[in-house]
TORKOLMAR-446573 format. One record per residue (C-alpha): residue number from 0; residue in three letters; chain; x, y, z. Coordinates in nm, 4 decimals, decimal comma. Last residue first. Example, Ala and Ser with C-alpha at 12.3 -4.5 7.8 and 13.67 -1.06 7.14 Angstrom:
# TORKOLMAR-446573
    k    r  c         x         y         z
    1  SER  A    1,3670   -0,1060    0,7140
    0  ALA  A    1,2300   -0,4500    0,7800
END
This chain:
# TORKOLMAR-446573
    k    r  c         x         y         z
  460  VAL  A   -0,7369    4,6577    1,2296
  459  SER  A   -0,9902    4,9188    1,3390
  458  ASP  A   -0,7411    5,2023    1,2931
  457  GLN  A   -0,7251    5,1385    0,9212
  456  GLY  A   -0,3775    5,1212    0,7629
  455  GLN  A   -0,3829    4,7464    0,7894
  454  GLY  A   -0,6239    4,6960    0,5012
  453  ARG  A   -0,5544    4,3247    0,5297
  452  GLN  A   -0,4327    4,2575    0,1767
  451  ARG  A   -0,2558    4,5872    0,1288
  450  ASN  A   -0,0898    4,5871    0,4696
  449  PHE  A    0,0230    4,2249    0,4301
  448  ASP  A    0,1659    4,2972    0,0861
  447  ALA  A    0,3687    4,5827    0,2334
  446  TYR  A    0,4753    4,3638    0,5260
  445  ALA  A    0,5881    4,0868    0,2864
  444  LYS  A    0,7871    4,3375    0,0806
  443  ARG  A    0,9607    4,4626    0,3935
  442  ASN  A    1,0234    4,1027    0,4978
  441  LEU  A    1,1856    4,0077    0,1680
  440  ARG  A    1,4189    4,3072    0,1874
  439  LEU  A    1,5129    4,2358    0,5478
  438  ASN  A    1,5545    3,8714    0,4441
  437  ASN  A    1,9030    3,9430    0,3117
  436  ARG  A    2,0104    4,0694    0,6532
  435  TYR  A    1,8703    3,7611    0,8268
  434  SER  A    2,0508    3,5270    0,5877
  433  LEU  A    2,3689    3,7343    0,6036
  432  ASN  A    2,3733    3,7087    0,9828
  431  GLY  A    2,3135    3,3353    0,9859
  430  VAL  A    2,5688    3,2618    0,7143
  429  LEU  A    2,8313    3,4721    0,8891
  428  SER  A    2,7661    3,3037    1,2234
  427  ILE  A    2,7904    2,9578    1,0685
  426  LEU  A    3,1133    3,0498    0,8873
  425  LEU  A    3,2778    3,2104    1,1912
  424  GLN  A    3,2070    2,9196    1,4252
  423  ARG  A    3,3859    3,0699    1,7263
  422  ARG  A    3,7631    3,1256    1,7099
  421  GLY  A    3,7335    3,4043    1,9712
  420  TRP  A    3,9104    3,6563    1,7479
  419  LEU  A    3,7215    3,5351    1,4417
  418  ASN  A    3,3917    3,5393    1,6282
  417  GLY  A    3,4584    3,8906    1,7571
  416  TRP  A    3,5588    4,0059    1,4083
  415  MET  A    3,2378    3,8562    1,2708
  414  ARG  A    3,0360    4,0389    1,5356
  413  ARG  A    3,2033    4,3692    1,4473
  412  LEU  A    3,1372    4,3058    1,0777
  411  ILE  A    2,7700    4,2371    1,1445
  410  ARG  A    2,7480    4,5570    1,3488
  409  PRO  A    2,9002    4,7649    1,0693
  408  MET  A    2,6704    4,5962    0,8125
  407  SER  A    2,3517    4,6801    0,9979
  406  TYR  A    2,1822    4,3624    1,1148
  405  PHE  A    2,1013    4,4756    1,4694
  404  SER  A    1,9689    4,8155    1,3621
  403  ARG  A    1,7782    4,7025    1,0543
  402  ASP  A    1,6266    4,4120    1,2456
  401  CYS  A    1,4976    4,6268    1,5297
  400  SER  A    1,3850    4,9161    1,3092
  399  ILE  A    1,1900    4,6779    1,0852
  398  MET  A    1,0245    4,5257    1,3912
  397  GLU  A    0,9388    4,8679    1,5335
  396  GLU  A    0,7983    4,9770    1,1978
  395  ILE  A    0,5712    4,6718    1,2000
  394  VAL  A    0,4468    4,7592    1,5492
  393  GLY  A    0,3775    5,1141    1,4371
  392  ASP  A    0,1686    5,0227    1,1362
  391  PRO  A   -0,0752    4,8239    1,3488
  390  SER  A   -0,0505    5,0805    1,6311
  389  LEU  A    0,1660    5,0133    1,9348
  388  HIS  A    0,0785    5,0786    2,2996
  387  LYS  A   -0,1601    4,7927    2,3774
  386  TYR  A   -0,1157    4,5652    2,0782
  385  ARG  A   -0,4142    4,4389    1,8801
  384  ALA  A   -0,3371    4,0980    1,7348
  383  VAL  A   -0,2138    3,9382    1,4126
  382  PRO  A    0,1195    4,1189    1,3757
  381  PHE  A    0,3167    3,9113    1,1225
  380  THR  A    0,6418    3,7145    1,1730
  379  LEU  A    0,5152    3,4807    1,4477
  378  THR  A    0,3910    3,2540    1,1624
  377  TYR  A    0,0232    3,3060    1,2450
  376  TYR  A   -0,0421    3,4835    0,9131
  375  LYS  A   -0,1496    3,1622    0,7370
  374  TRP  A   -0,4102    3,1121    1,0086
  373  ASP  A   -0,6077    3,3908    0,8417
  372  GLU  A   -0,7721    3,1537    0,5943
  371  PRO  A   -0,9092    2,9161    0,8615
  370  PHE  A   -1,0311    3,1409    1,0064
  369  ALA  A   -1,1166    3,5049    0,9528
  368  ASP  A   -0,9725    3,5981    1,2934
  367  LEU  A   -0,6966    3,8485    1,2205
  366  VAL  A   -0,7666    4,0983    1,4971
  365  ILE  A   -0,7308    3,8928    1,8120
  364  ARG  A   -0,7700    4,1570    2,0826
  363  GLY  A   -1,1299    4,0850    2,1828
  362  ALA  A   -1,0340    4,0625    2,5530
  361  SER  A   -1,1501    3,7006    2,5801
  360  ARG  A   -0,9509    3,6180    2,2663
  359  MET  A   -0,6402    3,7913    2,3982
  358  GLN  A   -0,6386    3,6078    2,7305
  357  ASP  A   -0,7290    3,2665    2,5926
  356  TRP  A   -0,4679    3,2920    2,3177
  355  LEU  A   -0,2028    3,4089    2,5664
  354  ARG  A   -0,2798    3,1105    2,7884
  353  THR  A   -0,1804    2,8920    2,4948
  352  GLY  A   -0,3811    2,6227    2,3151
  351  PRO  A   -0,4401    2,8212    1,9987
  350  LEU  A   -0,1502    3,0583    1,9253
  349  PRO  A   -0,1583    3,4243    2,0314
  348  THR  A    0,1361    3,5919    1,8566
  347  LEU  A    0,3736    3,8468    2,0105
  346  PHE  A    0,5780    3,9412    1,7060
  345  LEU  A    0,9196    3,7837    1,6637
  344  ALA  A    1,2844    3,8926    1,6884
  343  ASN  A    1,5595    3,6387    1,6151
  342  LEU  A    1,8975    3,7941    1,6860
  341  ILE  A    2,2258    3,6233    1,5937
  340  ASP  A    2,5661    3,6298    1,7653
  339  VAL  A    2,4409    3,7405    2,1044
  338  GLY  A    2,6642    3,9898    2,2863
  337  TYR  A    2,4264    4,0770    2,5697
  336  GLN  A    2,4779    4,4426    2,4798
  335  THR  A    2,3987    4,3752    2,1146
  334  ALA  A    2,0814    4,1865    2,2058
  333  ALA  A    1,9844    4,4685    2,4436
  332  GLU  A    2,0512    4,7318    2,1754
  331  ALA  A    1,8425    4,5455    1,9186
  330  ILE  A    1,5618    4,5038    2,1732
  329  ARG  A    1,5703    4,8760    2,2566
  328  LYS  A    1,5785    4,9629    1,8882
  327  GLY  A    1,2489    4,7807    1,8373
  326  ILE  A    1,1009    4,8971    2,1689
  325  GLY  A    1,1137    5,2607    2,0569
  324  PRO  A    0,7402    5,3090    2,0780
  323  GLU  A    0,6074    5,1253    2,3867
  322  ASP  A    0,6256    4,7626    2,4985
  321  VAL  A    0,4707    4,6860    2,8388
  320  ASP  A    0,1671    4,5169    2,6819
  319  LEU  A    0,4029    4,3021    2,4788
  318  GLY  A    0,4399    4,3660    2,1072
  317  LEU  A    0,7910    4,2396    2,0276
  316  ILE  A    0,9225    3,9024    2,1413
  315  PHE  A    1,2970    3,8325    2,1650
  314  SER  A    1,5105    3,5340    2,0646
  313  GLY  A    1,8885    3,5228    2,1075
  312  VAL  A    2,1059    3,2922    1,8997
  311  VAL  A    2,4264    3,2146    2,0897
  310  LEU  A    2,7292    3,0566    1,9204
  309  ILE  A    2,9343    2,7930    2,1049
  308  LYS  A    3,3168    2,8152    2,1030
  307  HIS  A    3,3323    2,7211    2,4733
  306  ARG  A    3,4034    3,0827    2,5665
  305  GLN  A    3,0779    3,1622    2,3853
  304  ILE  A    2,8676    2,9967    2,6539
  303  SER  A    3,0312    3,1889    2,9369
  302  ARG  A    3,0122    3,5058    2,7284
  301  VAL  A    2,6358    3,4672    2,6956
  300  SER  A    2,5994    3,4233    3,0714
  299  ALA  A    2,8197    3,7269    3,1421
  298  ARG  A    2,6094    3,9398    2,9083
  297  PHE  A    2,2900    3,8089    3,0643
  296  ASP  A    2,3955    3,9016    3,4167
  295  ARG  A    2,1375    3,7380    3,6431
  294  GLY  A    2,1296    3,9127    3,9816
  293  LYS  A    1,7945    3,7726    4,0802
  292  LEU  A    1,6780    3,4977    3,8475
  291  LEU  A    1,4085    3,6519    3,6297
  290  ASN  A    1,4995    3,4569    3,3168
  289  SER  A    1,3589    3,1268    3,4473
  288  LYS  A    1,0333    3,2986    3,5373
  287  LYS  A    0,9348    3,3671    3,1780
  286  GLY  A    0,5667    3,4121    3,2641
  285  LEU  A    0,5210    3,6350    2,9603
  284  GLU  A    0,4113    3,9395    3,1594
  283  ARG  A    0,6828    3,8741    3,4166
  282  LEU  A    0,9454    3,8748    3,1419
  281  GLY  A    0,8087    4,2025    3,0046
  280  GLU  A    0,8221    4,3698    3,3445
  279  PRO  A    1,1776    4,2455    3,3958
  278  THR  A    1,2758    4,4290    3,0757
  277  PRO  A    1,4770    4,3348    2,7643
  276  SER  A    1,2110    4,0808    2,6638
  275  GLU  A    1,2035    3,7287    2,5164
  274  PHE  A    1,5541    3,6116    2,6211
  273  GLY  A    1,4731    3,2791    2,4538
  272  ILE  A    1,7972    3,0929    2,3893
  271  PHE  A    1,8998    2,9104    2,0704
  270  VAL  A    2,2337    2,7307    2,1137
  269  GLY  A    2,5198    2,6851    1,8691
  268  ARG  A    2,8241    2,4676    1,8032
  267  CYS  A    2,7573    2,1657    2,0233
  266  GLY  A    2,9800    1,8777    1,9093
  265  ALA  A    3,0066    1,6433    2,2077
  264  LYS  A    3,3173    1,8274    2,3331
  263  ALA  A    3,1216    2,1524    2,3267
  262  ALA  A    2,8378    1,9993    2,5260
  261  LEU  A    3,0823    1,8480    2,7761
  260  ALA  A    3,2531    2,1833    2,8325
  259  LEU  A    2,9208    2,3622    2,8709
  258  LEU  A    2,7886    2,1078    3,1207
  257  GLU  A    3,1119    2,1217    3,3192
  256  GLU  A    3,0909    2,5007    3,3320
  255  ASP  A    2,7375    2,4961    3,4698
  254  ASP  A    2,5412    2,8221    3,4726
  253  ALA  A    2,5347    2,8957    3,0999
  252  PHE  A    2,2651    2,6388    3,0158
  251  ASN  A    2,0568    2,8220    3,2775
  250  ILE  A    1,9730    3,0639    2,9935
  249  THR  A    1,7137    2,8233    2,8583
  248  ALA  A    1,7904    2,5740    2,5855
  247  GLN  A    1,7426    2,5106    2,2142
  246  ALA  A    1,9935    2,3116    2,0081
  245  VAL  A    2,2699    2,3251    1,7497
  244  TRP  A    2,4885    2,0404    1,6299
  243  GLU  A    2,8247    1,9538    1,4804
  242  LYS  A    2,8749    1,5872    1,4047
  241  LYS  A    3,1916    1,3762    1,4016
  240  LEU  A    3,0058    1,1119    1,6025
  239  ASN  A    3,3083    1,0214    1,8166
  238  ALA  A    3,0984    0,7695    2,0130
  237  ARG  A    3,2780    0,8728    2,3322
  236  ALA  A    3,1761    1,2348    2,2735
  235  MET  A    2,8126    1,1393    2,2250
  234  ALA  A    2,8166    0,9288    2,5420
  233  ARG  A    2,9674    1,2142    2,7427
  232  PHE  A    2,7088    1,4556    2,6023
  231  LEU  A    2,4235    1,2248    2,7012
  230  ASP  A    2,5627    1,1778    3,0526
  229  LYS  A    2,5899    1,5556    3,0904
  228  ALA  A    2,2307    1,5990    2,9719
  227  ARG  A    2,1182    1,3373    3,2268
  226  ALA  A    2,2901    1,5271    3,5082
  225  ILE  A    2,1291    1,8529    3,3954
  224  HIS  A    1,7848    1,6939    3,4003
  223  GLU  A    1,8522    1,5451    3,7452
  222  PRO  A    1,9481    1,8897    3,8731
  221  ARG  A    1,6243    2,0455    3,7420
  220  THR  A    1,5772    2,2855    3,4506
  219  GLY  A    1,5994    2,0934    3,1264
  218  VAL  A    1,9175    2,0436    2,9219
  217  LEU  A    1,7675    2,0257    2,5718
  216  ASN  A    1,4651    2,2516    2,6181
  215  ASP  A    1,2328    2,2519    2,3173
  214  ASP  A    1,4158    1,9498    2,1823
  213  VAL  A    1,4753    1,9801    1,8056
  212  VAL  A    1,8458    1,8917    1,8073
  211  LEU  A    1,9442    2,0363    1,4700
  210  VAL  A    2,2297    1,8463    1,3072
  209  ARG  A    2,5358    1,9371    1,0987
  208  LYS  A    2,7421    1,6731    0,9192
  207  GLU  A    2,4367    1,5448    0,7353
  206  ARG  A    2,4095    1,1674    0,6921
  205  ILE  A    2,2083    1,1001    1,0060
  204  LEU  A    2,2137    0,7334    1,1058
  203  GLN  A    2,4945    0,7843    1,3612
  202  PHE  A    2,2845    1,0440    1,5435
  201  GLU  A    2,0157    0,7773    1,5696
  200  ARG  A    2,2523    0,5395    1,7442
  199  VAL  A    2,3562    0,8121    1,9922
  198  VAL  A    1,9943    0,8939    2,0723
  197  ASP  A    1,9060    0,5277    2,1246
  196  ALA  A    2,2024    0,4805    2,3623
  195  ILE  A    2,0890    0,7823    2,5644
  194  PRO  A    1,7424    0,6411    2,6230
  193  ARG  A    1,4880    0,9080    2,5294
  192  GLN  A    1,4016    1,1631    2,7922
  191  ARG  A    1,0639    1,2891    2,9129
  190  TYR  A    1,0261    1,6192    3,1009
  189  HIS  A    0,6729    1,6316    3,2404
  188  ALA  A    0,5166    1,9663    3,1533
  187  GLY  A    0,3154    1,8205    2,8670
  186  ASN  A    0,3825    1,7816    2,4955
  185  PHE  A    0,0841    1,9805    2,3643
  184  ALA  A   -0,0050    2,2262    2,6420
  183  THR  A    0,3575    2,2469    2,7558
  182  VAL  A    0,4756    2,3205    2,4025
  181  SER  A    0,2019    2,5770    2,3311
  180  CYS  A    0,4108    2,8825    2,4190
  179  PHE  A    0,2866    3,2391    2,4764
  178  SER  A    0,2103    3,2087    2,8495
  177  CYS  A    0,5345    3,0319    2,9398
  176  ASN  A    0,4832    2,6804    3,0807
  175  LEU  A    0,8387    2,6284    3,2145
  174  PRO  A    0,8189    2,2514    3,2711
  173  CYS  A    0,8891    2,1602    2,9071
  172  GLY  A    0,8025    1,8331    2,7364
  171  ARG  A    0,9985    1,6075    2,5065
  170  THR  A    1,3588    1,4898    2,5048
  169  THR  A    1,6313    1,3573    2,2688
  168  GLN  A    1,5064    1,4611    1,9243
  167  VAL  A    1,7060    1,4475    1,6008
  166  ALA  A    1,7385    1,6539    1,2840
  165  GLY  A    1,9782    1,6802    0,9887
  164  PHE  A    2,1005    2,0201    0,8791
  163  ALA  A    2,2066    2,1778    0,5487
  162  TYR  A    1,9215    2,0068    0,3696
  161  ARG  A    1,9172    1,8952    0,0085
  160  ALA  A    2,0197    1,5313    0,0513
  159  PRO  A    1,6725    1,4047   -0,0309
  158  LEU  A    1,4368    1,2700    0,2373
  157  LEU  A    1,3500    0,9069    0,3084
  156  ASP  A    1,6865    0,7971    0,4490
  155  HIS  A    1,6442    0,9716    0,7828
  154  ARG  A    1,3656    0,7320    0,8771
  153  ALA  A    1,3303    0,8136    1,2474
  152  PRO  A    1,4797    0,5759    1,5013
  151  PRO  A    1,2391    0,3517    1,6951
  150  ILE  A    1,0055    0,4949    1,9630
  149  ASP  A    0,9824    0,2911    2,2829
  148  GLY  A    1,1659    0,5382    2,5077
  147  ILE  A    0,9370    0,8079    2,3776
  146  LYS  A    0,6401    0,6657    2,5636
  145  ALA  A    0,3937    0,8889    2,3845
  144  LEU  A    0,1744    1,1484    2,5532
  143  GLY  A   -0,1894    1,1132    2,4461
  142  GLY  A   -0,2437    0,9621    2,1014
  141  ASP  A   -0,6167    1,0210    2,0813
  140  TYR  A   -0,7467    0,8873    1,7490
  139  ARG  A   -1,0428    1,0532    1,5806
  138  ARG  A   -1,2766    0,9897    1,2885
  137  LYS  A   -1,1947    0,6206    1,2903
  136  LEU  A   -1,0457    0,4641    0,9790
  135  CYS  A   -1,2231    0,1443    0,8699
  134  GLY  A   -1,0883    0,0617    0,5247
  133  HIS  A   -0,8996   -0,2490    0,6358
  132  ARG  A   -0,5552   -0,1126    0,5513
  131  ALA  A   -0,6542    0,2241    0,6981
  130  ASP  A   -0,7503    0,0583    1,0275
  129  GLU  A   -0,4103   -0,1109    1,0476
  128  LEU  A   -0,2268    0,2115    0,9658
  127  VAL  A   -0,4183    0,4104    1,2272
  126  GLN  A   -0,3593    0,1337    1,4820
  125  PRO  A    0,0171    0,1447    1,4200
  124  TRP  A    0,0021    0,5260    1,4576
  123  VAL  A   -0,1699    0,5206    1,7975
  122  GLY  A    0,1223    0,5596    2,0379
  121  GLU  A    0,3357    0,7581    1,7934
  120  ALA  A    0,0774    1,0304    1,7286
  119  GLU  A    0,1395    1,2808    2,0064
  118  TRP  A   -0,1686    1,4914    2,0824
  117  THR  A   -0,4736    1,4454    1,8587
  116  VAL  A   -0,4850    1,2264    1,5492
  115  VAL  A   -0,7596    1,3348    1,3115
  114  SER  A   -0,9458    1,1379    1,0448
  113  ASP  A   -1,1235    1,2025    0,7159
  112  VAL  A   -0,9980    1,5560    0,6667
  111  HIS  A   -1,1321    1,9096    0,6180
  110  GLU  A   -1,4225    1,9482    0,8621
  109  MET  A   -1,2302    1,7516    1,1249
  108  VAL  A   -0,9673    2,0259    1,1278
  107  GLU  A   -1,2122    2,2902    1,2470
  106  ASP  A   -1,3515    2,0728    1,5268
  105  LEU  A   -1,0041    1,9741    1,6480
  104  CYS  A   -0,8475    2,3205    1,6734
  103  MET  A   -0,5903    2,2564    1,9498
  102  THR  A   -0,5083    1,8986    1,8562
  101  ALA  A   -0,5120    1,9417    1,4791
  100  HIS  A   -0,3078    2,2591    1,5199
   99  ILE  A   -0,0405    2,0875    1,7289
   98  GLY  A    0,0127    1,7908    1,4985
   97  GLY  A   -0,2129    1,5450    1,3224
   96  MET  A   -0,4062    1,4960    0,9993
   95  VAL  A   -0,5452    1,1813    0,8385
   94  VAL  A   -0,6505    1,1794    0,4732
   93  PRO  A   -0,8310    0,8965    0,2939
   92  ALA  A   -0,7719    0,8773   -0,0834
   91  GLY  A   -1,0864    0,9127   -0,2935
   90  LEU  A   -0,9222    1,1302   -0,5562
   89  ARG  A   -1,1219    1,4293   -0,4342
   88  ARG  A   -0,9897    1,3457   -0,0880
   87  PHE  A   -0,6371    1,3820   -0,2219
   86  HIS  A   -0,6901    1,7347   -0,3493
   85  ALA  A   -0,8908    1,8460   -0,0464
   84  ALA  A   -0,6148    1,7333    0,1916
   83  VAL  A   -0,3564    1,9408    0,0042
   82  GLU  A   -0,5762    2,2505    0,0240
   81  TYR  A   -0,6519    2,1839    0,3919
   80  ALA  A   -0,2816    2,1579    0,4726
   79  ARG  A   -0,2230    2,4877    0,2894
   78  PRO  A   -0,4712    2,6611    0,5175
   77  ALA  A   -0,3279    2,4861    0,8288
   76  GLN  A    0,0404    2,5699    0,7826
   75  SER  A    0,0391    2,8709    1,0173
   74  THR  A   -0,1165    2,6575    1,2925
   73  PHE  A    0,1566    2,3950    1,2743
   72  ALA  A    0,0744    2,1104    1,0463
   71  THR  A    0,1181    1,7367    0,9932
   70  ILE  A   -0,0436    1,5505    0,7058
   69  GLY  A   -0,0845    1,1748    0,6577
   68  VAL  A   -0,2209    1,0456    0,3267
   67  LEU  A   -0,3398    0,6880    0,2813
   66  ASP  A   -0,3896    0,4521   -0,0130
   65  PRO  A   -0,2002    0,6854   -0,2439
   64  ARG  A   -0,2847    0,7752   -0,6063
   63  PRO  A    0,0326    0,7811   -0,8119
   62  MET  A    0,1913    1,1273   -0,8501
   61  ALA  A    0,1260    1,3412   -1,1562
   60  PRO  A   -0,1695    1,5166   -0,9950
   59  TYR  A    0,0544    1,6028   -0,6949
   58  ASP  A    0,3150    1,7897   -0,8958
   57  PRO  A    0,5537    1,8450   -0,6060
   56  ALA  A    0,5566    2,1435   -0,3702
   55  GLY  A    0,9011    2,2937   -0,3205
   54  LEU  A    1,1729    2,2307   -0,0625
   53  ASN  A    0,9449    2,3649    0,2097
   52  GLU  A    0,6839    2,1306    0,0612
   51  ASP  A    0,8387    1,8400    0,2479
   50  VAL  A    0,6944    1,5218    0,0971
   49  ILE  A    0,7747    1,1909    0,2655
   48  THR  A    0,7013    0,8823    0,0541
   47  ILE  A    0,6414    0,5402    0,2105
   46  ASP  A    0,5569    0,2137    0,0293
   45  TRP  A    0,3717    0,0277    0,3043
   44  ALA  A    0,3388   -0,3357    0,4106
   43  GLU  A    0,7012   -0,4545    0,4029
   42  PRO  A    0,8181   -0,1131    0,5185
   41  PRO  A    0,6197   -0,1438    0,8458
   40  THR  A    0,5517    0,2164    0,9575
   39  LEU  A    0,6952    0,3201    1,2956
   38  GLY  A    1,0057    0,4750    1,1382
   37  ALA  A    0,7777    0,6575    0,8948
   36  LEU  A    0,6064    0,8087    1,1974
   35  ALA  A    0,9447    0,9382    1,3165
   34  MET  A    1,0243    1,0838    0,9735
   33  LEU  A    0,6894    1,2605    0,9802
   32  SER  A    0,7669    1,4152    1,3190
   31  LEU  A    1,1166    1,5082    1,1993
   30  PRO  A    0,9937    1,7419    0,9257
   29  LYS  A    1,3486    1,8560    0,8276
   28  TRP  A    1,4510    2,2110    0,9076
   27  VAL  A    1,4970    2,5070    0,6747
   26  ARG  A    1,7286    2,7748    0,8195
   25  TYR  A    2,0599    2,6874    0,6495
   24  ARG  A    1,8957    2,6689    0,3089
   23  ASN  A    1,7834    3,0250    0,3777
   22  TRP  A    2,1312    3,1450    0,2789
   21  HIS  A    2,0578    3,0617   -0,0858
   20  SER  A    1,7989    3,3383   -0,0866
   19  GLU  A    1,5214    3,3596   -0,3439
   18  ARG  A    1,5412    2,9898   -0,4351
   17  VAL  A    1,5484    2,8895   -0,0700
   16  ARG  A    1,2267    3,0694    0,0065
   15  VAL  A    1,1683    2,8707    0,3243
   14  ILE  A    1,3025    3,1519    0,5424
   13  SER  A    1,0527    3,4029    0,4051
   12  VAL  A    0,7436    3,2408    0,5517
   11  LEU  A    0,4506    3,3794    0,3540
   10  SER  A    0,4541    3,0842    0,1140
    9  ASN  A    0,3454    2,8504    0,3917
    8  SER  A    0,4467    2,4904    0,3302
    7  PRO  A    0,2751    2,1598    0,3927
    6  ASN  A    0,4624    1,8652    0,5531
    5  ILE  A    0,3230    1,5536    0,3863
    4  LEU  A    0,3426    1,1817    0,4629
    3  TYR  A    0,2277    0,9842    0,1591
    2  LEU  A    0,1532    0,6134    0,2027
    1  ARG  A    0,1134    0,3545   -0,0745
    0  MET  A    0,0000    0,0000    0,0000
END
């Protein structure tokens, strides 16, 4: 039987426009969730094809009719997911959809597909396949929280060699429960770890030299989490994987010198850290308690990480209730002061399943609400809500000001000199900075199109 597993694209997301900017190749990640489901699919019973539309949508009419289609989608991918589902349903092929959006917007998704998998799919995927083979798919399967220790390696062989990074997962769940993040709602607060030996074996299956560790919080927050991370890094170093990898973590990653040394020895070359706001008031608004540690010196923390030849990507959110005009430059200045190598600034975006969504919806502050069509703007790169002190045009100007200031050529050159002097991943840093700088032009065009399409100049929007 023929199975298609599809990751839909969103044309509004500039980083997937690889043809427009070669640098974006380094910011397109593999659809690991689909690769994991493929690993649970018996190859003797199913002919599996994974389609990642971020590399370009295929000619679906020219493809053989499948016996089952599985689609995953974040909220911003939902409109395209429904288009793809409609095509295959017209052919009579059953379509099952899962992922965060399918879980948080179940009733909407069920209108567009034959079956929905809520929560994590691994625990019910074998049953989905068996029911599909016998033509008796249920309308809904509840996967709950998977036992990730029982999950086999993902099928890394099913995607073309066109990615700069491979992908692997070592943990799930996050205990932080920030108001804007749906990770805790979807994956739970309980921090679940895969067996270290399984992680090392899967690393060895990845053909790319560079790897993205997709964990939402690689090292966790508690002493036992940190101890496990150290054991993982020791095992990776012993295996001599010859891989360089990047990951996501909280700022506490910088607090343990042994942890940093082991991470670097295991191949860590970059870490994505959510600073979120340059002010304590903003951090309290977001529930980012981990960043409110009394006496925390962010510049010193960043330098501690960088001393181990590890780059720091700093993420900030623009549009908080405490943010006033000038916040764009303030974020750029904070990121520069902290010494981060790359800045990733995003608009405050209420996503279904988060406390922020509940708060903004109850207050009538969700402006783009013509669903499902408007989901395409929920990429974190468009302002979809009403912001307290910033007008619709003003919040966009703040974002442009932020990126233009941080990614000015003089500042890029100063960062490159610092990386050269510190012998820190000069090529990766250069690629990241040039990618963001090149996307300034794409983003300005996207904002102009957004304003025209949404009538953003009106005060009511």
